[in-house]
C-alpha positions in Angstrom: 6.1 16.0 20.9 5.2 17.4 17.3 8.1 18.8 15.2 6.9 21.4 11.9 9.5 21.9 9.7 9.3 25.4 7.9 11.8 26.6 5.1 11.1 30.6 5.0 11.9 33.3 7.3 9.9 36.0 7.7 11.0 38.0 4.9 10.0 35.0 2.9 13.8 34.5 2.3 15.0 30.4 2.1 15.5 29.4 5.8 15.7 26.1 8.1 13.9 25.8 11.0 11.4 24.1 13.5 8.4 24.8 15.2 8.7 22.1 18.6 5.3 21.7 20.4 5.1 19.8 23.9 2.8 20.2 26.7 5.0 22.8 27.7 4.6 25.1 25.0 5.9 26.1 21.6 9.4 26.4 20.8 11.0 27.5 17.9 14.7 26.7 16.9 16.9 27.0 14.2 18.7 24.5 11.9 21.6 24.2 14.5 18.9 23.7 17.4 19.7 27.0 18.8 16.2 28.6 20.2 15.3 31.9 19.1 12.2 31.9 21.4 9.6 30.1 23.6 5.9 30.0 23.9 4.3 29.0 27.0 0.9 26.4 26.2 -0.8 28.4 29.2 -0.6 31.6 27.2 -2.0 30.5 24.1 -5.6 31.3 23.1 -5.5 29.5 19.7 -3.3 28.6 17.1 -4.1 29.5 12.8 -2.6 28.7 9.8 -2.8 31.0 7.3 -2.4 30.4 3.7 -1.4 33.2 1.2 -0.1 34.0 -2.3 3.2 31.6 -2.4 3.6 30.8 0.7 1.7 30.5 4.6 2.2 31.0 8.0 1.5 30.3 11.3 0.2 32.3 14.1 -0.9 32.2 17.6 -3.7 34.7 19.4 -2.2 35.1 22.9 -4.6 35.1 26.0 -2.7 39.1 26.9 -0.5 41.6 25.6 2.2 40.8 27.7 2.1 37.0 26.9 5.3 35.4 25.4 7.9 37.9 26.8 10.8 36.6 25.2 9.0 37.1 22.1 10.7 39.3 19.1 9.3 42.5 19.9 9.7 43.1 15.4 7.8 39.8 15.4 4.7 40.2 17.2 3.0 41.7 14.1 3.6 41.2 10.8 1.9 41.9 7.5 0.6 38.7 5.1 2.0 37.1 2.3 1.9 39.1 0.0 -2.1 39.6 -0.4 -3.9 40.5 2.5 -6.3 37.6 3.6 -6.7 38.7 7.3 -6.7 41.2 9.7 -3.9 40.9 12.5 -4.3 42.0 15.8 -0.5 43.5 17.0 -1.2 43.0 20.7 -2.5 39.6 20.8 -1.2 37.8 17.0 2.7 36.6 17.4 3.5 34.9 14.0 5.6 31.8 14.6 7.1 30.8 11.4 6.7 31.0 7.3 6.6 27.9 5.2 6.3 27.7 1.5 3.0 25.7 0.0 4.3 22.4 0.1 4.2 22.8 4.0 0.6 23.7 4.3 -0.9 20.4 5.3 1.1 20.0 7.7 1.1 23.3 9.3 -2.7 22.5 9.6 -2.1 19.5 11.4 0.6 21.2 13.8 -2.3 23.7 14.6 -4.7 21.1 15.3 -2.7 19.3 17.9 -2.0 22.8 19.4 -5.5 23.7 19.6 -6.5 20.0 21.2 -4.3 20.4 23.6 -5.5 23.7 24.5 -8.9 22.6 24.5 -8.6 19.1 26.4 -5.8 19.8 28.0 -4.0 16.3 26.8 -1.4 16.4 24.3 -2.2 13.9 21.6 0.4 13.0 19.1 0.1 11.6 15.8 2.5 8.1 16.0 3.6 8.8 12.3 3.9 12.0 10.7 3.0 11.6 7.0 5.9 13.2 5.3 5.2 15.9 2.4 9.0 15.9 1.0 11.8 13.9 1.4 14.3 15.1 5.1 17.1 13.8 2.7 17.0 15.3 -0.4 13.7 17.5 -0.7 12.3 15.9 -4.0 8.5 15.0 -2.9 7.3 11.9 -1.4 4.9 9.9 -3.3 1.5 9.7 -1.8 1.3 5.8 -1.6 4.8 5.2 -0.5 6.0 6.4 3.0 9.6 6.3 2.2 11.7 8.7 -0.8 12.1 6.2 -4.0 15.7 8.3 -4.1 16.6 7.7 -0.7 16.5 4.1 0.1 19.5 1.9 0.4 18.7 -0.3 -2.6 21.5 -2.9 -1.9 19.4 -3.7 1.8 16.0 -4.3 -0.1 17.3 -6.5 -2.6 19.3 -8.2 -0.1 15.9 -8.8 2.0 13.7 -9.6 -1.5 16.5 -12.8 -1.6 14.8 -13.9 1.2 11.9 -15.2 -0.3 13.9 -17.7 -2.6 15.2 -19.2 1.0 12.7 -21.6 1.0 13.7 -23.0 -2.8 17.7 -22.6 -2.5 18.4 -26.1 -3.3 16.0 -25.7 -6.0 18.1 -22.6 -6.9 21.2 -23.9 -6.1 20.8 -27.3 -8.2 19.6 -25.0 -11.2 22.7 -22.8 -11.0 24.7 -26.0 -10.5 23.4 -26.8 -13.6 23.3 -23.8 -15.7 27.2 -23.6 -14.8 27.8 -26.9 -16.9 25.7 -25.8 -19.4 27.7 -22.6 -19.8 30.9 -24.5 -19.8 29.6 -26.8 -22.4 29.2 -23.7 -24.4 32.5 -22.2 -24.0 34.4 -24.7 -24.9 33.8 -24.8 -29.2 35.8 -21.6 -29.3 38.9 -23.4 -28.0 38.1 -26.5 -29.8 38.1 -24.3 -32.8 41.2 -22.7 -32.1 43.2 -25.7 -30.8 42.5 -27.6 -34.4 43.2 -24.8 -36.9 46.3 -24.2 -34.9 47.7 -27.8 -34.6 45.7 -30.1 -37.8 45.5 -27.3 -40.3 47.8 -24.6 -42.1 47.2 -21.5 -43.5 47.0 -21.3 -47.1 49.9 -22.3 -49.3 51.4 -24.2 -46.5 51.4 -28.4 -46.4 48.1 -29.9 -44.0 49.4 -32.2 -41.3 45.8 -33.5 -39.9 43.7 -35.9 -41.0 40.0 -36.5 -41.8 40.0 -38.5 -38.3 41.3 -35.3 -36.6 38.4 -33.0 -37.9 35.9 -35.7 -37.3 37.0 -36.3 -33.7 37.1 -32.3 -32.8 33.6 -31.9 -34.8 32.1 -34.6 -32.6 33.7 -32.8 -29.8 31.5 -29.5 -30.9 28.7 -31.4 -31.4 28.7 -33.4 -27.9 29.6 -29.8 -25.8 26.3 -28.6 -27.8 24.2 -31.3 -27.2 25.3 -31.0 -23.3 24.9 -27.5 -23.1 21.3 -27.2 -24.6 20.0 -30.8 -22.5 21.4 -29.5 -19.4 19.7 -25.6 -19.9 16.2 -26.7 -21.1 16.5 -29.0 -17.1 18.1 -26.1 -15.4 15.0 -23.8 -16.9 11.9 -26.1 -15.9 13.6 -26.0 -12.1 14.3 -22.1 -12.4 10.4 -21.7 -13.7 9.2 -24.1 -10.8 10.8 -21.6 -8.4 9.5 -18.5 -10.2 6.3 -20.1 -9.6 6.3 -20.6 -6.5 8.1 -17.2 -5.2 4.9 -15.5 -7.1 2.4 -17.3 -5.0 4.5 -16.8 -1.6 4.9 -13.1 -1.9 1.3 -12.9 -2.9 0.2 -14.7 -0.1 2.5 -13.4 2.2 1.0 -9.9 1.5 -2.8 -10.7 1.4 -2.6 -12.4 5.1 -1.0 -9.3 5.8 -3.6 -7.6 4.6 -6.1 -9.2 6.4 -4.5 -9.0 9.6 -4.6 -5.1 9.7 -7.1 -3.0 11.0 -9.4 -0.6 8.9 -7.2 2.4 9.5 -5.0 0.2 6.7 -8.0 0.5 4.3 -9.1 4.0 5.3 -5.7 5.1 4.3 -5.0 3.4 1.3 -6.9 3.0 -2.1 -8.8 -0.3 -3.1 -7.0 -0.4 -6.5 -3.3 0.6 -4.6 -3.8 -2.5 -2.5 -4.5 -4.8 -4.9 -1.6 -3.7 -7.4 0.5 -4.3 -4.7 -0.4 -7.7 -4.0 -0.7 -8.7 -7.6 1.5 -6.8 -9.9 4.3 -5.7 -8.0 4.7 -9.0 -6.0 4.8 -10.7 -9.6 7.2 -7.3 -10.7 9.6 -8.9 -7.6 9.1 -12.9 -7.9 10.3 -12.4 -11.4 13.6 -10.0 -10.7 14.6 -12.2 -7.5 14.5 -15.3 -9.7 16.4 -13.4 -12.7 18.5 -12.1 -10.3 19.9 -14.8 -9.0 20.0 -17.1 -12.3 21.4 -14.2 -14.8 24.2 -12.5 -12.3 25.9 -15.7 -11.4 25.9 -16.7 -15.4 26.8 -13.4 -16.8 29.4 -12.6 -14.2 30.9 -16.4 -14.8 30.2 -15.9 -18.3 32.4 -12.7 -18.3 35.1 -14.2 -15.9 36.0 -17.1 -18.0 36.3 -15.4 -21.3 38.2 -12.7 -19.4 41.1 -15.1 -18.3 41.2 -17.5 -21.3 41.5 -14.5 -23.1 44.6 -12.9 -21.4 46.1 -16.1 -21.1 45.8 -16.3 -24.8 46.9 -12.5 -26.0 46.7 -10.1 -23.0 47.1 -7.1 -25.4 43.8 -7.8 -27.7 42.3 -8.6 -24.0 42.7 -5.4 -23.0 41.3 -3.9 -26.3 38.1 -6.0 -26.0 37.5 -5.2 -22.1 38.5 -1.2 -23.1 35.2 0.0 -23.6 33.7 -1.2 -19.9 34.8 1.6 -17.9 33.0 3.9 -20.5 30.1 2.5 -20.2 30.4 2.0 -16.8 30.6 5.6 -15.6 27.7 6.6 -18.3 25.6 3.8 -16.4 26.4 5.4 -13.0 25.7 8.8 -14.4 22.0 8.0 -16.0 21.3 6.0 -13.0 19.1 8.2 -10.5 17.6 9.7 -13.7 16.5 6.6 -15.0 14.8 5.8 -11.1 13.1 9.5 -11.7 11.6 8.7 -14.9 10.5 4.9 -13.9 9.2 6.2 -10.4 6.8 8.8 -12.2 5.8 5.6 -14.8 4.7 3.7 -11.8 2.7 7.0 -10.2 0.5 7.4 -13.3 -0.4 3.5 -14.1 -1.1 3.7 -10.0 -3.6 6.2 -10.7 -5.1 4.6 -14.2 -5.6 1.3 -11.9 -7.3 3.6 -9.1 -9.8 4.8 -11.7 -10.6 2.3 -13.4 -11.3 -0.2 -10.2 -13.3 3.4 -8.7 -15.8 3.0 -11.8 -16.1 -0.8 -12.4 -16.6 -0.5 -8.5 -19.3 2.9 -8.9 -20.2 1.7 -12.3 -24.3 1.9 -11.6 -23.6 5.6 -9.6 -21.6 6.9 -13.1 -24.6 5.5 -15.1 -27.3 7.0 -13.0 -26.0 10.4 -12.9 -25.6 10.2 -16.7 -21.7 10.8 -16.4 -20.5 8.0 -18.7 -18.6 11.3 -20.7 -17.0 12.6 -17.6 -15.6 9.4 -16.8 -14.2 8.3 -19.8 -12.8 11.4 -20.3 -10.9 11.1 -17.0 -9.9 7.6 -17.2 -8.4 8.8 -21.0 -6.8 11.7 -19.4 -4.8 9.2 -17.2 -4.0 7.1 -19.1 -2.8 9.5 -22.0 -0.5 10.8 -19.2 0.5 6.9 -18.3 1.5 6.6 -22.2 2.8 10.0 -22.9 5.8 9.2 -19.6 5.9 5.8 -21.2 6.5 6.8 -24.4 9.2 9.4 -23.3 11.0 6.5 -21.1 11.3 4.2 -24.2 12.2 7.2 -26.5 15.0 8.4 -23.8 15.9 4.4 -23.6 15.7 3.7 -27.0 18.1 7.2 -27.6 20.4 5.5 -25.0 20.6 1.8 -25.3 22.0 2.3 -29.1 25.1 4.1 -28.0 25.8 2.2 -25.6 25.7 -1.3 -26.8 27.8 0.6 -30.0 30.5 1.4 -27.1 30.7 -2.5 -26.3 31.3 -3.2 -29.7 34.2 -0.7 -30.2 36.2 -3.7 -29.1 35.0 -6.0 -31.8 36.4 -3.8 -34.4 39.6 -3.4 -32.7 40.1 -7.1 -32.0 39.8 -7.8 -35.8 41.9 -4.5 -37.1 44.7 -5.4 -34.5 44.2 -8.7 -34.4 44.2 -9.0 -38.2 47.0 -7.1 -38.5 49.2 -9.4 -35.6 48.1 -12.6 -37.6 49.5 -11.1 -40.7 53.2 -10.4 -39.0 53.1 -13.4 -37.2 52.6 -12.0 -33.6 49.7 -15.0 -33.0 48.5 -18.0 -34.6 45.3 -17.8 -36.6 43.3 -19.6 -34.2 44.0 -17.2 -31.2 42.3 -14.7 -33.7 39.3 -17.0 -34.3 39.1 -17.6 -30.7 38.7 -14.0 -29.7 35.9 -12.8 -32.3 34.3 -16.2 -30.8 34.8 -15.3 -27.3 33.4 -11.6 -28.2 29.5 -12.5 -27.6 30.7 -14.1 -23.5 32.4 -10.3 -23.0 29.3 -8.1 -24.8 26.7 -10.1 -23.7 27.6 -9.7 -20.2 27.7 -6.4 -20.5 24.9 -5.6 -22.9 22.7 -7.0 -20.2 24.2 -4.9 -17.7 23.2 -1.9 -19.7 20.0 -2.9 -19.3 20.2 -3.4 -15.5 19.4 0.3 -14.0 16.4 0.5 -15.7 15.3 -3.0 -14.8 16.3 -2.0 -11.2 14.2 1.4 -11.4 11.3 -0.8 -12.4 11.8 -3.1 -9.8 12.7 -1.5 -6.6 9.9 0.5 -6.9 7.8 -2.3 -6.6 9.4 -3.9 -3.7 9.4 -0.8 -1.6 6.2 -0.6 -1.8 5.6 -4.7 -0.9 7.8 -4.3 1.8 6.1 -1.2 3.5 2.5 -3.5 2.9 4.6 -6.1 5.1 6.1 -3.6 7.8 3.6 -1.8 8.4 2.1 -2.7 11.8 -1.5 -3.3 12.4 -2.8 -1.0 15.0 -5.0 -4.3 16.5 -2.5 -5.9 18.5 -3.1 -9.5 20.5 -2.4 -9.8 23.9 0.3 -12.4 24.7 -2.0 -14.1 27.1 -5.7 -13.6 25.8 -8.5 -14.1 28.2 -11.2 -15.8 25.7 -13.6 -15.4 28.4 -17.8 -16.5 27.5 -19.3 -14.1 25.4 -22.8 -13.4 27.3 -23.5 -9.7 26.1 -22.2 -7.6 28.6 -20.7 -4.4 27.1 -19.4 -1.3 29.0 -18.0 1.7 27.6 -15.6 3.5 30.5 -14.5 7.0 29.7 -13.9 5.9 25.5 -11.8 8.6 23.9 -11.7 7.6 20.0 -10.7 9.3 17.0 -9.2 8.3 14.0 -7.1 11.4 14.7 -6.2 11.3 18.6 -6.1 15.2 18.3 -9.7 15.3 16.6 -12.1 13.0 18.8 -15.2 11.6 17.5 -16.4 10.1 20.9 -15.6 12.0 24.0 -15.6 10.4 27.3 -18.4 7.7 26.4 -19.9 5.9 29.7 -22.3 3.3 28.9 -23.4 -0.3 30.2 -25.2 -2.4 28.1 -26.7 -5.4 29.7 -26.8 -9.1 28.6 -30.0 -9.7 26.4 -31.0 -5.9 26.3 -31.6 -4.1 22.9 -29.6 -0.4 22.8 -31.1 2.2 20.3 -28.1 4.4 19.1 -29.4 7.8 18.1 -28.4 11.5 16.6 -27.3 13.1 14.4 -24.9 12.3 11.5 -21.4 12.6 12.9 -21.9 12.5 16.5 -20.1 9.0 16.1 -22.9 6.1 15.9 -21.2 3.8 13.6 -17.6 4.8 15.7 -19.2 3.1 18.6 -20.2 0.1 17.1 -16.9 -0.3 15.2 -15.3 -0.6 18.3 -17.4 -2.8 20.0 -16.5 -4.8 17.1 -13.0 -4.1 17.8 -12.3 -2.7 14.1 -10.1 0.2 16.0 -9.3 0.9 19.7 -10.1 3.6 21.5 -7.5 6.6 22.1 -8.2 6.4 26.1 -10.5 4.2 28.1 -11.5 0.6 27.5 -14.4 -1.6 26.2 -15.4 -4.2 28.0 -17.4 -7.5 27.5 -18.4 -9.3 30.8 -15.4 -7.1 32.8 -13.2 -8.5 29.8 -11.2 -5.4 27.9 -11.4 -6.2 24.6 -7.8 -5.9 23.8 -7.2 -8.6 26.0 -9.4 -11.0 23.8 -8.0 -12.2 20.2 -10.0 -10.7 17.7 -11.4 -13.8 15.9 -12.9 -15.1 19.4 -14.6 -11.5 19.5 -15.9 -12.1 15.7 -16.8 -15.4 16.2 -19.9 -14.6 19.0 -21.0 -11.4 17.1 -23.3 -11.2 14.0 -23.3 -7.4 12.5 -25.6 -6.4 9.4 -24.7 -3.0 8.2 -26.6 -0.9 5.8 -25.2 -1.6 2.2 -24.7 -5.6 3.2 -21.7 -6.7 0.6 -22.9 -10.2 -0.8 -20.1 -12.4 -2.3 -20.4 -13.6 -5.9 -21.5 -17.2 -5.4 -25.0 -18.8 -4.5 -27.2 -18.0 -1.6 -26.1 -21.0 0.0 -22.3 -19.5 -0.2 -23.5 -16.2 1.3 -25.7 -17.3 4.1 -23.4 -20.1 4.9 -20.5 -17.6 5.1 -21.1 -16.7 8.5 -20.4 -20.0 10.3 -17.8 -22.0 9.2 -19.0 -25.6 8.7 -22.4 -24.4 8.2 -24.7 -27.7 7.3 -27.6 -27.2 4.7 -30.2 -27.2 7.5 -28.0 -24.7 9.5 -28.3 -22.3 6.2 -32.6 -23.3 5.8 -33.0 -22.4 9.3 -31.2 -18.7 9.2 -32.7 -17.9 6.1 -36.4 -19.1 7.8 -35.7 -16.5 10.5 -34.5 -13.6 8.3 -37.9 -14.2 6.3 -35.7 -15.0 3.1 -36.7 -18.9 2.6 -40.0 -18.2 0.2 -37.7 -15.6 -2.3 -34.4 -18.0 -2.7 -37.0 -21.4 -3.1 -38.7 -19.8 -5.5 -35.3 -18.9 -7.7 -34.3 -21.3 -10.3 -32.0 -23.4 -8.9 -33.2 -22.8 -5.2 -30.1 -21.8 -2.8 -27.8 -23.0 -5.3 -28.8 -19.8 -7.4 -25.7 -18.1 -8.3 -26.5 -14.0 -7.3 -23.5 -12.5 -9.1 -20.9 -10.2 -7.1 -23.0 -7.5 -4.5 -26.3 -9.6 -5.4 -27.1 -6.5 -8.0 -29.6 -8.7 -9.6 -31.7 -8.9 -6.1 -33.5 -6.2 -4.3 -32.4 -3.7 -1.4 -34.8 -5.5 0.7 -33.9 -9.4 -0.2 -30.1 -8.7 -0.2 -30.7 -6.9 3.6 -32.8 -10.4 4.4 -29.7 -12.4 2.9 -27.4 -10.5 5.4 -29.4 -11.0 8.3 -29.7 -14.7 7.8 -25.8 -14.7 7.7 -25.4 -12.4 10.6 -27.8 -15.0 12.5 -26.6 -18.5 11.2 -23.5 -18.2 13.8 -26.5 -17.4 16.7 -24.2 -14.7 18.2 -24.3 -13.8 21.8 -24.1 -9.9 20.1 -25.9 -8.1 17.6 -25.0 -5.5 16.0 -27.7 -3.5 13.4 -26.1 -0.5 11.4 -29.1 1.0 9.3 -30.1 -2.4 8.4 -33.1 -0.6 7.4 -33.2 2.5 6.3 -32.9 2.3 2.8 -35.8 0.3 2.4 -39.8 0.9 1.5 -42.0 0.3 4.4 -43.6 -2.6 3.7 -40.5 -4.9 3.0 -38.9 -2.4 6.2 -41.7 -4.3 7.8 -41.2 -7.8 6.7 -37.6 -7.3 7.7 -38.4 -6.1 11.3 -40.6 -8.6 11.7 -37.1 -11.0 11.3 -35.2 -8.7 14.1 -37.8 -8.6 16.5 -37.2 -12.4 16.3 -33.7 -13.4 16.3 -33.1 -9.8 18.9 -35.3 -11.3 21.2 -32.6 -12.5 24.5 -29.9 -11.1 22.9 -28.2 -8.3 23.5 -28.5 -6.0 20.6 -27.0 -2.4 19.5 -28.7 -1.0 16.4 -28.6 2.6 14.7 -31.2 3.7 12.7 -32.2 7.2 11.1 -35.9 6.3 11.3 -36.7 7.0 15.0 -40.1 4.9 14.8 -37.7 1.6 14.1 -36.0 1.9 17.9 -39.2 2.6 20.2 -39.3 -1.2 20.9 -35.8 -1.2 22.2 -35.1 -1.5 25.8 -33.0 1.7 25.9 -32.2 4.6 23.7 -29.1 6.6 23.9 -28.6 9.8 22.4 -25.6 10.9 21.5 -24.1 14.6 20.4 -21.2 15.8 20.0 -19.7 15.9 23.4 -21.0 12.3 24.4 -23.9 10.7 25.7 -26.7 13.6 26.1 -29.6 11.2 27.1 -30.4 7.7 27.9 -34.1 6.2 28.6 -36.7 4.1 26.6 -39.0 5.8 23.7 -41.5 7.4 26.1 -39.0 8.9 28.8 -37.4 10.7 26.4 -40.3 12.2 24.7 -41.4 13.5 28.1 -38.1 14.9 28.4 -38.5 17.3 25.3 -34.3 17.2 25.3 -32.7 15.7 21.9 -34.3 12.8 21.2 -37.8 14.9 21.4 -36.2 17.6 18.8 -35.2 14.7 16.5 -38.4 12.7 16.2 -40.7 16.3 15.8 -38.2 16.8 12.9 -39.4 13.3 11.2 -42.9 14.0 12.1 -42.8 17.4 10.2 -41.0 15.3 7.4 -43.3 13.1 7.2 -46.3 15.7 7.0 -44.9 17.6 4.6 -43.8 14.5 2.1 
């Protein structure tokens, strides 16, 4: 079933209810679950959504005026949202609900699903419904995150993050023990000084009862404790740094491995800038937090505990004065916690936007310059950067205003100790050494509190990164590996059996595709844009799995093979083939693990690429730069062809491999393709229909599936869709 939550009643007042669609029809239920009406699916002709001013509505068009017998009479027809945008038919239209504009996108999805069921008779529901607002707190969701940053459990996500420290627990524990030893050494001096003053030194006017030897012993103890503390701290810091770097590397590698295991659907949902930030910046933020948390929580807690015990044993009344500001500071921090999370979440969102714009501009710099839009892109980036700077500045100003008062409250105890402690010394209630020890231990009490004051800001900045990293790690790939794979030999017999596929299951691109491709056969895919030609070859490469039906090779479902086995025996050449930063040799050898130099040269010759490579300054070792921008389009395509055929694939896929080339260059590449496609199963897409006339069969697709199959000559004689496409191209050529 599919559920749409609406937030307005028909009088446009706040309300809460649900529209529930299933194969039986539509049910409207109130917040308490009470059903208000149902509308059978058989009575629905079409579901529609209308956007008005300030609100929207969902209504259905019925097949007959009598449809929806239990539908409230006063709701059978209703006006528009403030401004009329559509005329309602009082006999056939039934308004189901109203909603605020935040629900417009979800309302559209609801109507698409209903209409798809009405047309096809198949109930197709999304596995996950994209959330616009948080169901728990009602705040808008961040576009890149599927959980609410305000409502998720901070403790659980931190607990999970600590799991990355598990492989290095020995290093962390050893470093922690060293840190405790250093901390104890640093906390000895106040007690040593207190002992020296009260037992070996006299206040002014009294007879001293200590000796220089006693003073030397105490001074030596101070020096030794300091040396031990500093030396052990250096060793602990080195061990911690080693663990930190290892955790960073592990998190980045884990995230990258997960990214590589995903199907193409993940990359369609997320921007490259967002993914790069998750793998690089967010993992670093989390890693740094983990190591610092494991280190500082223990040190600060132990420091505070030891100092508090010593002070309470020495003089409990002064100790209470020292700790008196702590409850006030804790209450203030608790009150500001969620406010800080909201502010830093906004800063994170602006930062992500800046990164995405920068990535797009750099990636598309050739397009930007060719259209002369440098100024526009500068303005767009400057605006996004200004928004980031603005929210960052506001957050820093806010923190600058909050931090001094909090630290002042923390330090109030210092003034109380000096005032009350001085009075107690003058009146003989406590020895002078105790007073001095109290003042020296104040750092051990207030440093942890000052650190604690910074924790909300630290957590707010870090937990969002944690959620994004774990969301990437938790997202399940739509491509599942079979428990017992059947990696049969790839002989090239490809079959599509009643295949339905849509990037959203209720918006099918392919409908009921049935097609058999024989081993060694060359198939040309023809049709208008958007009919699913590229989608068909994406299914053959198992970049996606069909929603219904199956794709087989040698009568074995692709879902029963491991993706690696399939891809090792499949070669592909895209219209805009990507070349990596490196040499000619690197890019061709990329197609085959362990390729020899002879393999690379042989593939280059087969692709008509050897001559221009040999004429380059360093031959096959010539650097071509990222994307191969220094090469012509024809040279890039010939390298892509060489990369595809070096593995001697059983199946070769050509996706518009020559569409962007001039006639002369296309002729050269066609010669290459003619050699490498001979006796090899080939699936080719081309807008220039003349390039496919030598195909064994042409498969013509339209929006309803396979429309025509035959040779070039057979389809021309049939005078159907293919004939019209050929005539249109010939007319266009004559006009040119």
